[in-house]
C-alpha positions in Angstrom: -112.7 9.9 -18.5 -111.3 13.6 -17.6 -112.8 16.2 -19.8 -110.5 18.7 -21.2 -109.7 21.9 -19.5 -112.3 24.8 -20.4 -111.4 28.2 -21.3 -112.1 30.8 -18.7 -115.2 32.8 -19.5 -115.8 36.5 -19.1 -118.7 35.8 -16.7 -116.9 33.4 -14.5 -116.2 36.3 -12.0 -119.9 37.0 -11.1 -120.0 36.4 -7.5 -121.9 33.3 -6.4 -123.1 32.6 -10.0 -122.4 29.6 -12.1 -123.6 30.2 -15.5 -125.0 26.9 -17.2 -123.3 27.1 -20.5 -122.0 24.4 -23.0 -119.1 23.3 -21.1 -121.0 23.0 -17.8 -123.7 21.2 -19.6 -121.2 18.5 -20.8 -119.5 18.4 -17.6 -122.8 17.8 -15.8 -124.5 15.4 -18.3 -124.3 12.6 -15.7 -125.4 14.6 -12.8 -128.3 16.0 -14.8 -129.2 12.6 -15.9 -129.3 11.4 -12.3 -131.5 14.4 -11.1 -134.0 13.6 -14.1 -134.2 9.9 -13.2 -135.9 11.3 -9.9 -139.0 12.1 -11.9 -140.1 8.6 -11.7 -141.7 7.3 -8.6 -139.8 4.0 -8.5 -136.5 5.7 -8.9 -137.2 8.0 -6.0 -138.2 5.2 -3.8 -135.0 3.2 -4.9 -132.8 6.3 -4.2 -134.4 7.1 -1.0 -133.8 3.4 0.2 -130.1 3.4 -0.5 -128.7 6.5 -2.1 -125.0 5.3 -2.4 -126.4 1.9 -4.0 -128.5 3.8 -6.4 -125.6 6.0 -7.5 -123.0 3.3 -7.7 -125.5 1.0 -9.8 -127.2 3.6 -12.0 -124.8 6.3 -12.3 -121.2 5.1 -12.0 -120.1 7.9 -14.6 -120.5 10.7 -11.7 -117.2 12.0 -10.7 -116.4 11.8 -7.0 -116.9 15.5 -6.6 -120.7 15.3 -8.1 -121.3 12.2 -6.0 -120.3 13.8 -2.9 -122.3 17.0 -3.6 -125.4 14.9 -4.2 -125.0 12.9 -1.1 -124.4 16.1 1.1 -127.1 18.1 -0.9 -124.5 20.8 -1.7 -126.8 22.5 -4.2 -124.3 25.3 -5.2 -121.5 22.8 -5.6 -123.7 20.7 -8.0 -124.3 23.8 -10.1 -120.6 24.5 -10.1 -120.0 20.7 -11.2 -122.4 21.3 -14.2 -125.8 20.6 -12.6 -128.8 22.6 -14.1 -130.9 24.4 -11.5 -134.1 23.1 -12.9 -132.8 19.4 -12.9 -131.1 19.6 -9.3 -134.6 21.0 -8.0 -135.7 17.2 -8.6 -133.4 16.2 -5.9 -134.9 18.9 -3.4 -138.3 17.8 -4.5 -137.5 14.2 -3.7 -136.5 15.5 -0.2 -139.7 17.2 0.2 -138.3 20.8 -0.4 -139.8 23.6 -2.4 -137.8 25.4 -5.0 -138.0 28.5 -2.5 -136.6 26.4 0.3 -133.5 25.3 -1.8 -132.8 28.9 -3.3 -132.8 30.1 0.5 -130.4 27.5 1.4 -128.2 28.2 -1.7 -128.0 31.9 -0.5 -127.5 31.2 3.1 -130.8 32.5 4.0 -134.0 31.4 5.7 -137.1 30.8 3.5 -138.6 33.9 4.9 -135.5 36.0 4.5 -135.1 34.7 1.0 -138.9 35.6 0.2 -138.4 39.1 1.6 -135.3 39.7 -0.4 -137.0 38.7 -3.6 -140.1 40.8 -2.9 -137.8 43.8 -2.3 -136.3 43.4 -5.8 -133.5 40.6 -5.1 -129.8 40.9 -4.6 -128.4 44.2 -4.8 -126.6 44.8 -8.3 -123.5 46.2 -6.7 -120.8 43.7 -5.8 -123.0 41.1 -7.7 -122.0 41.7 -11.2 -119.2 40.7 -13.7 -116.4 43.1 -13.5 -115.0 42.0 -17.0 -118.6 42.4 -18.4 -118.9 45.9 -17.2 -115.7 46.8 -19.0 -116.8 45.1 -22.2 -120.3 46.6 -22.0 -118.7 50.1 -21.7 -116.5 49.5 -24.6 -119.3 48.0 -26.8 -121.4 51.1 -26.2 -118.7 53.3 -27.1 -117.8 51.8 -30.5 -121.2 52.3 -32.3 -121.2 55.9 -31.5 -117.9 56.4 -33.0 -118.6 54.3 -35.9 -121.9 56.2 -36.7 -119.8 59.3 -37.2 -117.5 57.7 -39.5 -120.2 56.2 -41.8 -121.2 57.8 -45.2 -125.0 57.7 -45.8 -126.0 54.7 -47.5 -126.9 55.0 -51.4 -130.4 54.2 -52.1 -131.1 50.9 -54.1 -132.9 51.2 -57.6 -136.0 49.2 -57.6 -135.7 45.8 -59.7 -137.6 45.7 -62.8 -140.1 42.8 -63.0 -139.5 40.0 -65.3 -141.7 39.6 -68.4 -143.9 36.3 -68.3 -143.4 33.9 -71.2 -146.3 33.1 -73.3 
């Protein structure tokens, strides 16, 4: 069953980033359930024995794109298709990879290069943020200052009288 087209979000323009929001969560439900199935040793063994059969028999609801991303270990594509990074990490762990290894692959880096980048503070902010989000932030910061000037001081509330107890 095809999911309805989702509305474009303000954060969709962040380079190399797929925000795991409600729409992606719904889109990736079966992909994430597949990844979580790998928490059980018996499932990992069955998957490693015959990946295509495992997906066909246990997760027929996967879209062709999700299935392809799993089989080709396209982690960024899995995130784009609704995968949650912590769930997709189960697939990497099944293959014997650390989270750092997966992050390095996802950023087009070596493990050493990725570790160095993170120790130096991560990706540079410039060129890696939402253009729409910057504009909205600037407008939001300007509005409270303008509103504060227009507001009159609030009147002080009178204290409420205590109710008398019945005898």
